[in-house]
BALUM-694422 format. One record per residue (C-alpha): x, y, z. Coordinates in pm, whole numbers, padded with zeros to 5 digits, always signed. Example, Ala and Ser with C-alpha at 12.3 -4.5 7.8 and 13.67 -1.06 7.14 Angstrom:
<atoms>
+01230-00450+00780/+01367-00106+00714/
</atoms>
This chain:
<atoms>
+09473+10288+12922/+09550+09941+13050/+09630+09703+12766/+09410+09395+12762/+09442+09234+12419/+09338+09270+12054/+09466+09634+12038/+09167+09743+12245/+09210+09946+12564/+08938+09924+12826/+08887+10163+13118/+08622+10282+13360/+08793+10618+13401/+08646+10892+13183/+08953+11115+13189/+09174+10825+13081/+08936+10743+12798/+08917+11100+12671/+09292+11150+12698/+09335+10864+12454/+09023+10887+12237/+08912+11251+12268/+09091+11375+11956/+08954+11083+11758/+08596+11158+11869/+08634+11526+11784/+08776+11442+11440/+08430+11337+11313/+08183+11528+11529/+07872+11435+11332/+07942+11062+11319/+08051+11064+11685/+07777+11292+11816/+07642+11044+12071/+07982+10965+12221/+08069+11334+12240/+07745+11438+12410/+07731+11144+12651/+08089+11190+12771/+08022+11563+12807/+07718+11489+13025/+07924+11252+13241/+08183+11526+13295/+07921+11788+13377/+07682+11583+13590/+07887+11296+13728/+07957+10935+13638/+07619+10810+13767/+07425+11048+13543/+07268+10762+13346/+07245+10492+13612/+07391+10348+13931/+07653+10123+13768/+07988+10256+13648/+08026+10318+13273/+08287+10134+13068/+08484+10282+12779/+08723+10149+12519/+08938+10253+12225/+09092+10056+11941/+09452+10152+11863/+09628+10062+11541/+09949+10210+11406/+09982+10439+11705/+09643+10605+11653/+09289+10550+11780/+09071+10405+11505/+08744+10334+11691/+08584+10368+12032/+08291+10246+12237/+08115+10324+12562/+07840+10177+12774/+07654+10367+13046/+07445+10102+13225/+07156+10034+13194/+07190+10161+12836/+07320+09958+12545/+07669+09944+12404/+07741+10234+12167/+08005+10195+11895/+08180+10426+11652/+08230+10277+11301/+08415+09943+11304/+08530+09701+11037/+08468+09325+11065/+08800+09259+11240/+08742+09537+11490/+08391+09411+11564/+08510+09053+11608/+08799+09143+11838/+08578+09371+12045/+08318+09096+12085/+08591+08855+12194/+08732+09103+12443/+08398+09197+12598/+08299+08832+12630/+08634+08749+12789/+08607+09044+13029/+08245+08947+13111/+08113+09292+13023/+07734+09288+13027/+07592+09378+12683/+07211+09404+12672/+07213+09555+12323/+07409+09769+12080/+07367+10091+11883/+07585+10202+11590/+07580+10283+11221/+07415+10004+11024/+07731+09838+10890/+07896+09837+11231/+07593+09719+11423/+07541+09429+11185/+07907+09327+11208/+07901+09340+11587/+07572+09151+11628/+07711+08869+11413/+08035+08861+11612/+07858+08881+11948/+07622+08602+11849/+07914+08377+11756/+08089+08448+12086/+07794+08432+12324/+07500+08269+12149/+07301+08591+12192/+07005+08653+11964/+06964+09004+11826/+06627+09175+11778/+06602+09506+11594/+06456+09777+11820/+06468+10070+11577/+06634+10203+11264/+06732+10569+11256/+06874+10827+11019/+07117+11097+11125/+07052+11437+10965/+07261+11756+10949/+07113+12104+10907/+07195+12254+10569/+07022+12592+10559/+06718+12645+10781/+06375+12701+10629/+06125+12784+10902/+05775+12640+10851/+05528+12884+10693/+05284+12968+10822/+05395+12906+11178/+05131+12766+11413/+04973+13005+11663/+05185+13071+11970/+05549+13129+12051/+05865+12955+12171/+05998+12979+12527/+06301+12825+12697/+06187+12592+12976/+06277+12672+13338/+06236+12524+13686/+05862+12587+13683/+05833+12340+13393/+06019+12054+13566/+05719+11827+13626/+05590+11878+13272/+05931+11804+13119/+05974+11492+13331/+05632+11364+13226/+05682+11439+12858/+06029+11284+12861/+05887+10966+13016/+05614+10952+12750/+05873+11007+12476/+06108+10742+12619/+05829+10488+12641/+05734+10556+12280/+06088+10475+12158/+06140+10173+12383/+06358+10343+12645/+06093+10398+12913/+06255+10210+13200/+06611+10333+13151/+06627+10686+13295/+06442+10892+13554/+06246+11175+13396/+06317+11416+13681/+06692+11364+13655/+06673+11424+13282/+06467+11741+13331/+06711+11877+13590/+07002+11834+13350/+06827+12003+13060/+06698+12293+13269/+07050+12352+13407/+07175+12478+13069/+06856+12592+12897/+06841+12274+12692/+06464+12255+12629/+06247+12493+12429/+05869+12477+12458/+05614+12588+12203/+05325+12760+12379/+04980+12824+12236/+04845+13181+12248/+04712+13118+12601/+05059+13023+12726/+04995+12648+12748/+05292+12433+12640/+05199+12212+12345/+05535+12069+12228/+05904+12061+12320/+06238+12030+12148/+06569+11984+12324/+06932+12031+12234/+07247+11884+12379/+07521+12129+12483/+07763+12213+12201/+08069+11985+12197/+08338+11990+11927/+08131+12232+11720/+07821+12012+11710/+07499+11969+11901/+07208+11733+11857/+06844+11836+11859/+06671+11585+12089/+06414+11498+12192/+06130+11645+11989/+05793+11561+12142/+05430+11659+12100/+05158+11485+12305/+04947+11256+12090/+04630+11466+12110/+04814+11778+11988/+04992+11633+11686/+04936+11736+11327/+04918+12108+11403/+05274+12211+11313/+05404+12247+11668/+05693+12002+11628/+05821+12171+11314/+05798+12516+11468/+05978+12429+11791/+06245+12229+11608/+06307+12521+11375/+06342+12754+11674/+06597+12530+11849/+06787+12495+11520/+06783+12872+11463/+06916+12937+11813/+07198+12686+11762/+07306+12848+11436/+07288+13193+11595/+07513+13069+11877/+07777+12966+11622/+07727+12590+11627/+07888+12444+11316/+07692+12119+11288/+07330+12096+11403/+07223+11732+11400/+06924+11515+11479/+06814+11153+11457/+06480+11036+11319/+06306+10701+11338/+06300+10560+10984/+05965+10399+11063/+05813+10749+11088/+05787+10904+10740/+05612+11212+10880/+05908+11324+11092/+06160+11238+10820/+05968+11451+10573/+05927+11734+10822/+06295+11766+10903/+06395+11761+10538/+06145+12038+10462/+06302+12265+10723/+06653+12205+10590/+06800+11884+10733/+06990+11648+10502/+07081+11280+10558/+07426+11188+10691/+07407+10813+10760/+07182+10540+10897/+07199+10379+11241/+07028+10089+11415/+06972+09965+11769/+06946+09597+11861/+06854+09426+12186/+07013+09094+12280/+06850+08794+12446/+07043+08511+12603/+06943+08154+12668/+06957+08053+13033/
</atoms>
């Protein structure tokens, strides 16, 4: 990677980034789940998978080894692996100097707070909390009993319009509605069997749960969505348990998922079926004075 300053290396080339930071990302697959799955999607589906602008990547090198990394796939926010105060401050200085656009940031809570402080000092940006999340890891699956009526089914091409609509509804609910086309998302997930539907006894889909492709022994269950008028009937728990069961059966070592900490129902549900907390994350949006 081309040396810029502050021990950080910036690049817009995915292969260059992974050649330098790939081993580091794979060394902590749970903590680095987002970076692993996003870079995998870029390799599988192309560099414009998330938007029209080119992604940017970076790695922090100290003592001859990579100690941290980041990526941004516009229009999405900056995503960081764990950083100390010095790393956050030098990254903020570098990104400001390089005029990298940063509409927001997502990371573990300590890192995101360190970076928002540093970015505010460098740019005058004001940070607003969008959501707080908890990362969970499966530790022995306990399927919900009794299961709701119906059965699971892997989604296929015939479900494309439904998946696109449900993804858009889900994205709007978490504040990401304008960032990605639902049809593009559905095409990607269908291509590798990455969405499971729960159908009622009449064959009508009533909920969905997705899973990212396995990378470095981990995958992430996401998204889990039930339309508002169908909630409270056990569909989300049943379809999540089925996706989790299939991942374990396929030999995945770490089955992960994020929950919104503002939603005690989902946090309780996932713990009941066998997920245990790993660490907390947060996402902030930035606003800038004209």
